[in-house]
Backbone bond lengths (Angstrom), bond angles and torsions (degrees), N, CA, C in turn:
res aa  C-N    CA-C-N  psi(-1)  N-CA   C-N-CA  omega(-1)  CA-C   N-CA-C  phi
1 M - - - 1.447 - - 1.530 110.31 -
2 K 1.342 115.62 -41.06 1.460 120.35 -178.69 1.534 110.38 -64.53
3 R 1.337 117.49 -39.94 1.468 121.18 179.55 1.529 110.57 -64.09
4 I 1.306 117.32 -40.67 1.465 121.03 179.32 1.517 110.05 -64.11
5 T 1.327 116.74 -42.48 1.465 120.61 178.70 1.526 110.80 -62.89
6 V 1.324 116.65 -44.45 1.468 120.72 178.93 1.525 109.68 -62.95
7 F 1.336 117.15 -44.03 1.462 121.14 178.93 1.524 110.82 -60.43
8 L 1.322 117.69 -48.18 1.457 120.94 -179.30 1.527 111.82 -63.59
9 M 1.311 117.33 -38.79 1.470 120.40 176.83 1.527 110.44 -64.76
10 T 1.316 117.45 -39.44 1.465 121.07 178.35 1.523 110.51 -63.54
11 V 1.333 116.81 -46.12 1.468 120.60 178.28 1.525 110.20 -60.47
12 F 1.322 116.77 -43.88 1.463 120.96 178.77 1.525 111.43 -60.12
13 L 1.316 117.28 -46.55 1.473 120.54 -178.77 1.524 111.75 -66.26
14 V 1.333 117.36 -41.08 1.465 120.30 178.42 1.524 109.78 -62.57
15 T 1.326 116.91 -43.75 1.463 120.96 178.29 1.518 110.87 -63.93
16 L 1.314 117.09 -41.12 1.461 121.11 179.52 1.521 111.44 -63.71
17 V 1.319 116.94 -43.57 1.463 121.07 -177.21 1.523 112.02 -75.11
18 F 1.330 117.07 -45.39 1.456 120.39 -172.95 1.522 114.08 -100.55
19 G 1.303 117.78 -14.52 1.465 120.77 179.71 1.509 111.00 72.96
20 C 1.302 115.66 -174.04 1.460 122.10 179.56 1.515 108.90 -108.18
21 G 1.284 117.73 141.19 1.464 121.47 173.27 1.518 113.66 62.75
22 N 1.311 118.44 35.32 1.461 121.41 178.25 1.524 112.71 57.33
23 S 1.298 117.98 36.73 1.459 121.56 -179.25 1.526 109.26 -77.47
24 R 1.313 115.29 102.94 1.468 119.67 -179.91 1.518 109.24 -156.70
25 A 1.323 114.99 161.67 1.461 120.12 177.77 1.520 108.59 -104.38
26 E 1.289 115.46 144.88 1.454 120.65 174.11 1.518 107.07 -124.35
27 R 1.298 116.84 121.71 1.455 120.30 174.35 1.518 106.73 -86.34
28 A 1.286 114.38 113.07 1.458 119.87 -175.81 1.525 110.52 -75.99
29 A 1.341 115.09 145.98 1.454 119.73 171.02 1.523 106.27 -64.92
30 P 1.342 118.10 151.37 1.469 118.84 -179.64 1.535 110.30 -52.07
31 E 1.293 113.95 118.06 1.459 120.47 -176.54 1.525 107.37 -150.54
32 K 1.300 116.66 139.77 1.459 121.48 178.99 1.531 109.62 -71.65
33 A 1.315 114.74 143.75 1.460 120.23 174.23 1.519 108.22 -67.97
34 R 1.299 116.52 148.00 1.460 122.05 179.33 1.519 108.58 -90.99
35 D 1.302 116.45 125.19 1.453 120.91 -178.73 1.527 109.84 -75.66
36 F 1.297 115.68 152.96 1.458 121.89 176.23 1.521 108.64 -155.33
37 E 1.319 114.68 165.21 1.457 121.11 174.13 1.525 108.07 -125.86
38 L 1.320 115.46 132.58 1.464 121.94 177.62 1.519 109.36 -139.29
39 K 1.310 115.32 168.57 1.467 121.95 169.72 1.522 107.04 -99.53
40 D 1.328 115.44 138.60 1.457 117.61 173.10 1.532 108.52 -78.69
41 I 1.319 116.79 178.04 1.470 118.94 -175.33 1.522 113.34 -69.84
42 N 1.336 116.67 -6.57 1.467 120.89 174.56 1.521 112.10 -99.10
43 G 1.333 116.52 5.00 1.454 120.79 177.11 1.522 115.30 87.68
44 M 1.327 117.76 5.78 1.468 121.77 -179.61 1.534 109.99 -89.22
45 N 1.349 116.10 131.78 1.464 120.36 176.68 1.519 110.73 -75.78
46 F 1.316 115.52 145.36 1.466 121.42 171.51 1.519 108.08 -149.23
47 R 1.317 114.57 156.16 1.461 122.09 174.99 1.519 107.21 -114.98
48 L 1.305 116.66 144.96 1.462 119.92 176.63 1.525 109.76 -57.98
49 S 1.319 116.57 -39.69 1.469 121.04 -178.24 1.524 112.82 -65.61
50 D 1.339 118.11 -13.33 1.467 120.57 174.31 1.525 110.84 -59.80
51 Y 1.332 116.16 -20.59 1.460 120.82 -175.05 1.524 112.94 -108.70
52 S 1.325 117.22 15.89 1.469 120.51 173.33 1.520 108.25 -55.81
53 G 1.308 116.48 142.50 1.457 120.58 -177.64 1.523 111.97 95.82
54 K 1.329 116.75 -11.54 1.462 121.88 174.72 1.520 108.19 -112.96
55 V 1.315 116.63 159.96 1.454 120.40 168.50 1.524 105.36 -79.30
56 I 1.327 116.23 127.59 1.458 121.78 -178.22 1.523 108.82 -109.27
57 V 1.320 115.48 130.40 1.453 121.92 173.25 1.521 105.71 -109.67
58 L 1.324 115.74 106.67 1.459 123.34 -175.99 1.519 107.73 -102.86
59 N 1.333 116.53 112.26 1.462 121.61 -174.00 1.523 110.33 -115.68
60 F 1.333 115.94 123.40 1.459 122.25 176.42 1.524 107.64 -97.41
61 F 1.348 116.66 124.56 1.454 120.56 -171.81 1.523 111.15 -146.97
62 A 1.325 115.03 174.58 1.464 122.81 169.32 1.524 107.14 -140.39
63 T 1.328 116.41 148.21 1.464 119.59 -176.76 1.525 112.22 -67.54
64 W 1.325 118.11 -24.33 1.458 122.15 -178.17 1.529 113.13 -86.99
65 C 1.316 117.88 -2.44 1.471 123.37 -174.84 1.536 109.82 -90.48
66 P 1.349 118.77 112.61 1.475 120.06 -178.28 1.534 114.76 -56.14
67 P 1.343 120.78 -45.59 1.469 118.19 178.31 1.530 112.77 -64.64
68 C 1.335 116.50 -33.26 1.466 120.58 177.09 1.522 109.76 -63.74
69 R 1.314 115.60 -46.04 1.469 121.39 -179.55 1.527 110.42 -60.73
70 R 1.305 115.59 -36.58 1.469 120.80 -178.21 1.527 111.89 -67.31
71 E 1.340 117.58 -31.34 1.468 121.29 -178.64 1.524 113.81 -78.38
72 M 1.319 117.80 -26.72 1.462 121.44 -171.58 1.532 114.57 -54.87
73 P 1.337 120.47 -46.99 1.472 118.72 178.79 1.527 112.71 -60.25
74 D 1.334 116.91 -34.82 1.467 120.03 178.20 1.525 111.00 -66.62
75 F 1.323 117.11 -41.67 1.463 119.23 177.87 1.521 110.57 -63.59
76 N 1.316 116.61 -37.33 1.464 120.72 177.63 1.533 110.07 -62.36
77 R 1.342 116.39 -44.61 1.465 120.28 178.58 1.526 111.53 -63.47
78 I 1.323 116.93 -42.43 1.471 120.72 179.42 1.528 109.82 -60.96
79 Q 1.332 117.42 -44.41 1.460 120.04 -179.98 1.524 110.91 -60.28
80 K 1.330 117.20 -39.21 1.465 121.44 179.14 1.529 111.91 -70.52
81 E 1.335 117.21 -34.63 1.462 121.54 -177.37 1.526 112.83 -77.35
82 Y 1.328 118.17 -26.95 1.465 122.46 -177.14 1.533 110.77 -129.13
83 P 1.328 118.85 54.43 1.472 120.39 -170.90 1.528 115.04 -63.38
84 G 1.315 118.75 -32.41 1.454 120.19 -177.42 1.518 114.49 -92.07
85 D 1.334 116.51 -17.22 1.464 120.55 -172.86 1.520 114.70 -108.77
86 V 1.326 116.45 -20.76 1.463 120.97 -173.27 1.521 109.43 -126.98
87 K 1.319 115.73 142.01 1.468 121.18 174.12 1.523 107.63 -123.46
88 I 1.325 115.92 118.21 1.461 121.81 174.92 1.524 107.24 -93.34
89 I 1.322 115.93 131.44 1.461 121.29 176.22 1.521 107.59 -131.20
90 G 1.314 116.00 120.45 1.455 121.56 174.41 1.515 109.23 -99.08
91 V 1.329 116.14 130.25 1.466 121.03 178.32 1.519 107.68 -117.86
92 N 1.325 115.52 113.58 1.452 120.66 -178.93 1.517 109.64 -77.46
93 V 1.324 116.07 122.36 1.462 121.62 178.91 1.530 110.92 -107.68
94 G 1.334 116.55 9.84 1.457 121.81 -175.80 1.508 115.10 -85.77
95 R 1.322 117.37 4.77 1.476 122.34 179.73 1.530 111.37 54.04
96 E 1.322 114.25 44.80 1.452 120.94 -179.52 1.524 109.55 -103.54
97 S 1.303 116.71 158.93 1.464 120.54 -178.45 1.526 110.46 -71.45
98 A 1.321 115.39 155.38 1.463 120.42 177.28 1.527 110.18 -58.83
99 Q 1.329 117.30 -37.68 1.467 120.88 179.75 1.526 110.94 -63.00
100 K 1.316 117.70 -43.63 1.464 121.07 179.44 1.533 110.28 -64.00
101 I 1.322 116.74 -39.65 1.468 120.15 179.89 1.529 110.28 -69.55
102 K 1.336 117.64 -37.45 1.473 120.45 176.18 1.527 110.47 -62.24
103 E 1.322 116.70 -42.81 1.472 120.43 177.84 1.526 110.29 -62.13
104 F 1.324 116.00 -40.85 1.464 121.12 177.62 1.530 109.97 -60.98
105 A 1.320 117.11 -44.65 1.473 121.06 -179.85 1.523 110.88 -63.02
106 R 1.315 117.06 -43.19 1.470 121.24 178.10 1.524 111.52 -63.22
107 S 1.309 116.49 -42.11 1.467 120.38 -176.61 1.527 112.55 -73.94
108 N 1.314 117.23 -10.39 1.470 122.18 177.48 1.521 110.08 -108.18
109 N 1.317 116.10 54.66 1.468 122.55 177.92 1.523 112.50 59.28
110 N 1.324 116.44 38.35 1.464 120.81 178.59 1.519 111.53 50.72
111 L 1.295 116.68 70.73 1.462 121.64 -179.10 1.522 109.60 -47.68
112 E 1.314 115.57 130.77 1.464 120.87 -173.01 1.522 113.49 -107.78
113 F 1.308 117.17 16.78 1.456 119.58 176.66 1.525 109.15 -112.71
114 T 1.314 115.89 167.54 1.459 121.35 -177.67 1.523 110.30 -67.13
115 I 1.324 114.92 130.90 1.459 120.80 176.40 1.520 107.42 -126.97
116 A 1.328 115.17 129.76 1.462 121.12 -178.67 1.523 109.39 -130.51
117 M 1.320 114.87 168.37 1.456 121.02 176.74 1.523 108.16 -108.85
118 D 1.326 115.11 130.79 1.463 119.68 178.68 1.525 109.65 -61.86
119 D 1.310 115.15 135.36 1.466 119.66 178.13 1.522 111.17 -88.58
120 G 1.318 116.73 6.78 1.454 121.39 -178.81 1.510 112.69 99.86
121 A 1.320 117.66 -18.25 1.456 121.34 -177.20 1.527 112.88 -104.70
122 V 1.322 116.54 -32.29 1.467 119.70 -172.33 1.519 111.78 -64.45
123 S 1.325 118.20 -46.17 1.457 119.26 179.43 1.527 110.88 -61.16
124 G 1.327 117.06 -30.72 1.464 120.65 176.60 1.515 112.93 -65.58
125 L 1.329 117.09 -29.27 1.463 120.86 178.31 1.529 111.63 -68.17
126 Y 1.325 116.37 -26.23 1.464 121.79 -175.66 1.522 112.23 -116.44
127 G 1.314 117.57 13.59 1.462 123.19 -178.05 1.501 111.94 -84.44
128 P 1.301 117.73 -173.99 1.454 126.33 0.29 1.526 110.84 -72.86
129 M 1.324 114.72 156.31 1.459 120.53 -179.54 1.525 108.73 -121.61
130 P 1.331 115.19 91.86 1.465 118.61 -178.63 1.526 112.90 -71.20
131 G 1.293 117.21 -10.52 1.456 122.74 178.45 1.514 108.11 -169.56
132 I 1.316 116.21 171.84 1.455 120.74 175.30 1.512 108.08 -128.44
133 P 1.282 118.02 155.44 1.455 128.41 3.79 1.528 112.17 -75.72
134 V 1.311 114.64 156.08 1.463 122.56 169.92 1.521 105.65 -123.43
135 T 1.325 115.71 129.02 1.460 120.70 179.97 1.516 109.09 -123.01
136 V 1.327 115.85 127.43 1.456 122.80 -179.94 1.527 107.15 -113.69
137 I 1.328 116.07 125.78 1.461 121.84 177.87 1.527 107.52 -100.17
138 I 1.338 115.73 125.64 1.464 121.83 -176.55 1.523 107.65 -118.21
139 D 1.348 115.92 129.54 1.467 119.59 -176.87 1.528 111.55 -79.74
140 R 1.317 115.94 177.74 1.472 121.49 -176.41 1.525 113.43 -63.15
141 D 1.325 116.17 -22.65 1.471 120.82 179.36 1.526 112.32 -93.55
142 F 1.333 116.62 10.05 1.460 123.68 176.59 1.522 112.55 72.97
143 N 1.342 115.95 27.63 1.459 121.65 174.31 1.520 109.27 -97.98
144 I 1.325 116.66 144.54 1.461 119.87 174.73 1.528 107.49 -75.76
145 A 1.329 115.39 118.96 1.463 120.96 -178.11 1.526 111.72 -94.14
146 A 1.329 117.75 -33.06 1.469 121.43 -179.31 1.516 109.13 -160.11
147 R 1.323 114.43 157.98 1.464 121.73 177.08 1.518 107.05 -140.51
148 Y 1.320 116.45 124.59 1.458 121.85 -179.04 1.518 109.98 -116.49
149 I 1.317 115.37 134.32 1.453 121.52 174.83 1.519 106.22 -111.61
150 G 1.324 115.99 121.07 1.452 120.36 -178.59 1.516 112.13 100.76
151 F 1.301 114.94 169.91 1.461 122.87 -178.69 1.524 111.67 -61.34
152 R 1.320 115.54 141.58 1.463 123.16 171.27 1.519 108.12 -136.77
153 P 1.323 117.13 143.68 1.467 118.72 175.17 1.530 110.28 -73.67
154 K 1.290 115.59 160.83 1.461 123.25 -177.48 1.522 111.93 -51.15
155 E 1.321 117.22 -40.11 1.474 121.61 -175.67 1.527 112.64 -57.85
156 V 1.313 117.65 -33.38 1.470 121.05 179.56 1.527 109.50 -63.99
157 F 1.328 116.87 -46.58 1.461 120.79 -178.70 1.529 111.21 -69.96
158 V 1.328 116.84 -39.52 1.458 120.30 179.14 1.529 111.08 -62.84
159 K 1.331 116.50 -39.30 1.472 120.20 177.75 1.534 110.16 -60.56
160 D 1.341 116.57 -46.19 1.470 120.45 178.29 1.530 110.41 -61.97
161 I 1.317 116.35 -45.24 1.466 120.95 -178.49 1.519 110.99 -60.56
162 K 1.331 117.07 -46.60 1.466 120.44 -179.87 1.517 111.72 -60.63
163 Q 1.337 117.06 -40.51 1.467 119.85 177.84 1.518 111.15 -63.68
164 L 1.319 117.05 -39.10 1.470 120.44 -177.19 1.516 112.85 -78.27
165 L 1.319 118.04 -18.85 1.464 120.44 179.18 1.526 112.66 -88.20
166 R 1.305 118.05 -6.75 1.476 121.07 179.08 1.500 111.42 -64.23
């Protein structure tokens, strides 16, 4: 009985300290965001640098990832709350078809932010990615302000956004 209690306490402490699925924040050293060009799920080309001057929330996700799915409504709300100052961009790294991603966007309250499919190179520009979701916050000057691995509630991103909009 004592061994089981010790084992369970150890598992609890490890989970408490390290979290699940590598969920942690990394404050990046001042570094410029890497520009890229992709097609969104509607076939329109865009460049990340098209949104210089805005706070960019760059989220790497997959439709089959439960923590990724959990973040999507929050990103939709953030885009609606800060339409002129913030640009949310979701980049699907799940190697899923554009049709499947469109269905996912529709089924999640018609996601209203840009969603693109990784061409295999973009996630490498912002890697390594030991897990997903990965969210990179880019300031108005195109500097990486923060990088999060794992799920975060809306309040975490809003706090970063408010600091960067000052």
